C-alpha positions as CSV (number, residue, x, y, z in Angstrom):
1,M,85.3,115.4,114.6
2,K,84.0,113.2,112.2
3,L,85.2,110.6,109.8
4,I,83.7,109.9,106.2
5,I,85.3,107.0,104.7
6,G,83.8,105.7,102.2
7,L,84.6,102.6,100.6
8,G,85.9,101.3,97.9
9,N,89.2,99.8,95.0
10,P,91.7,102.3,94.4
11,G,92.9,101.8,90.6
12,Q,91.1,104.0,87.7
13,G,90.3,100.6,86.3
14,Y,87.7,99.9,89.6
15,S,86.9,103.2,89.8
16,K,83.1,103.0,87.9
17,S,82.5,99.2,90.0
18,R,79.6,98.9,91.9
19,H,81.6,98.4,94.4
20,N,83.0,101.7,94.4
21,I,80.0,103.4,95.4
22,G,81.5,104.6,98.9
23,F,83.9,106.3,96.6
24,M,81.4,107.7,94.4
25,C,79.8,108.9,97.4
26,L,82.1,110.5,99.1
27,K,84.0,112.2,96.1
28,H,80.1,113.4,95.7
29,F,79.7,114.5,99.1
30,A,83.7,116.7,99.2
31,H,82.6,118.2,96.0
32,E,79.2,119.8,97.3
33,H,81.4,120.9,100.6
34,S,85.0,122.0,98.7
35,I,86.9,119.2,100.5
36,N,89.4,118.0,98.5
37,F,91.8,114.5,98.7
38,D,94.9,116.5,98.9
39,K,96.7,114.1,101.4
40,K,98.0,110.5,101.7
41,Q,98.6,109.1,105.2
42,A,97.2,106.0,106.6
43,D,97.0,103.6,104.1
44,A,93.9,106.9,102.6
45,R,93.4,109.5,100.1
46,T,91.8,112.0,102.8
47,G,90.2,115.2,103.0
48,R,89.4,118.0,105.6
49,G,86.4,120.3,106.2
50,T,84.4,121.4,108.5
51,V,80.5,120.6,107.3
52,E,77.4,122.6,109.5
53,G,79.8,123.4,112.3
54,T,81.7,119.7,112.4
55,E,85.3,119.0,110.8
56,V,85.2,116.5,109.1
57,V,87.6,113.8,107.3
58,L,86.6,112.2,104.9
59,A,89.0,109.0,104.0
60,K,89.2,107.1,100.9
61,P,91.2,103.5,102.1
62,Q,93.7,102.9,99.3
63,T,94.3,99.1,100.8
64,Y,91.6,98.0,99.0
65,M,87.8,96.6,100.0
66,N,89.1,93.4,102.3
67,L,91.9,95.1,104.0
68,S,89.5,98.7,104.9
69,G,90.1,98.1,108.2
70,Q,93.5,98.9,108.5
71,S,93.6,102.8,106.8
72,V,90.5,103.2,109.0
73,N,91.9,102.4,112.7
74,R,95.4,103.9,111.7
75,L,93.1,107.1,110.7
76,M,91.0,106.8,113.7
77,H,94.3,106.5,116.1
78,K,95.9,109.5,113.9
79,F,92.9,111.3,114.8
80,K,91.6,110.2,118.3
81,L,88.2,109.2,117.2
82,K,86.3,106.8,119.2
83,P,83.8,104.3,117.1
84,S,81.1,106.4,117.3
85,D,83.0,108.8,115.8
86,I,83.3,106.7,112.0
87,I,81.0,106.9,108.9
88,V,81.1,104.1,106.8
89,I,79.7,104.1,103.4
90,H,79.7,101.3,101.2
91,D,77.7,98.9,99.2
92,D,75.2,96.2,100.1
93,M,73.6,93.5,98.2
94,D,71.1,93.2,99.9
95,L,69.4,96.2,98.9
96,P,67.7,97.3,96.5
97,L,69.1,99.3,94.0
98,G,69.6,102.6,94.9
99,K,68.0,102.1,98.4
100,V,70.0,104.2,101.1
101,R,69.8,102.5,104.5
102,I,71.8,104.2,107.8
103,R,72.4,101.5,110.3
104,A,74.1,101.7,113.7
105,G,76.5,98.6,114.7
106,G,75.4,94.9,113.3
107,S,77.2,92.5,111.5
108,S,79.2,93.1,108.9
109,G,76.5,91.1,106.2
110,G,79.2,89.3,104.5
111,H,80.5,92.8,103.8
112,K,84.5,91.9,103.6
113,G,85.2,95.2,103.8
114,I,82.9,95.8,107.2
115,D,84.2,92.2,108.0
116,S,87.9,94.5,108.2
117,I,86.7,97.6,110.0
118,I,84.7,95.1,112.4
119,R,88.3,93.0,113.1
120,D,90.6,95.6,113.1
121,I,89.2,98.5,115.3
122,G,87.8,96.1,117.7
123,T,84.0,96.7,117.6
124,R,80.6,97.0,115.2
125,D,79.7,100.6,116.8
126,F,80.2,102.9,113.7
127,V,77.2,103.5,111.4
128,R,77.3,102.4,108.3
129,I,75.6,104.2,105.0
130,K,74.3,101.4,102.4
131,V,73.8,101.9,99.4
132,G,72.1,99.1,97.1
133,I,73.2,97.6,93.8
134,G,71.6,94.9,93.8
135,R,72.4,91.1,92.6
136,P,73.4,89.0,89.6
137,E,71.4,87.1,87.9
138,K,70.6,84.0,89.9
139,D,71.9,80.4,87.3
140,T,69.7,78.2,85.9
141,D,69.8,76.0,89.4
142,D,68.9,79.0,91.5
143,N,72.3,79.7,92.9
144,Y,74.6,82.1,93.0
145,Y,78.7,81.6,92.5
146,D,81.5,83.4,94.2
147,D,82.6,83.9,90.7
148,D,79.3,85.8,89.8
149,I,79.3,87.7,92.7
150,V,83.0,88.7,92.4
151,D,82.0,90.1,88.6
152,F,79.1,91.5,90.1
153,V,80.5,93.8,92.0
154,L,83.7,94.6,90.1
155,N,82.0,95.5,87.1
156,S,80.6,98.7,86.5
157,F,76.5,100.3,86.5
158,S,74.6,99.8,83.3
159,P,73.5,102.8,81.9
160,E,70.2,102.5,83.7
161,E,71.5,101.2,86.7
162,K,72.8,104.5,86.6
163,K,70.0,106.9,86.5
164,L,68.6,104.4,89.9
165,I,72.0,105.1,91.6
166,E,73.1,108.5,90.9
167,P,69.5,110.6,92.9
168,S,71.6,107.9,94.9
169,I,74.8,109.4,95.3
170,E,72.9,112.9,96.7
171,K,70.5,110.2,99.3
172,V,73.7,109.8,101.2
173,S,74.7,113.7,101.6
174,D,71.7,114.5,102.3
175,A,72.2,111.5,104.9
176,I,75.4,112.4,105.9
177,L,74.3,115.8,106.2
178,C,71.9,114.1,108.9
179,L,74.2,112.6,110.5
180,L,76.4,115.5,111.8
181,T,73.5,117.6,112.6
182,E,71.1,115.0,114.0
183,E,70.9,112.0,116.1
184,V,71.6,108.9,114.5
185,E,68.2,107.5,115.6
186,T,66.6,110.2,113.7
187,A,68.5,109.7,111.0
188,M,67.9,106.7,110.6
189,N,63.8,107.5,111.0
190,K,64.5,109.5,108.3
191,F,66.0,107.6,105.8
192,N,65.5,104.0,106.3
């Protein structure tokens, strides 16, 4: 069994924000494989199914981004899974808009949701699918401010950005399928 987590914030007000690209990608994957998010468990909306012969649990934590690890930890224990059975989809400001990258382990790169998961499950050893959302423009002194970053990730993609991000959502589905059927290193070679 694999636990596939899309990161984001619950609520209609956040549904189209850059920070919710994990939710968007997981929703697309679920739709492609006729999996419904029909349960609420461990502070997450979940759906179960079988994809390419592998049983999967898809989950969208409802704890808000910075506390995602609480839900992931509870789901991991509920289904008796190891960290290596987890795939997390999340936004990444260090990647160009629309770029998809698979990573096995490593630091959070400053992503608060990934920080929370690492802290709550006690390891960095889980697979991530990162989706580039770009960065906000710098101010006249070539700096970012915390408020600029927060506003940027919590705002929606512009119409021009949507044209670049929509193919990425499909690419993430392909990356998940690859991770379900091949070794992580093979998937990384194909998608990075």
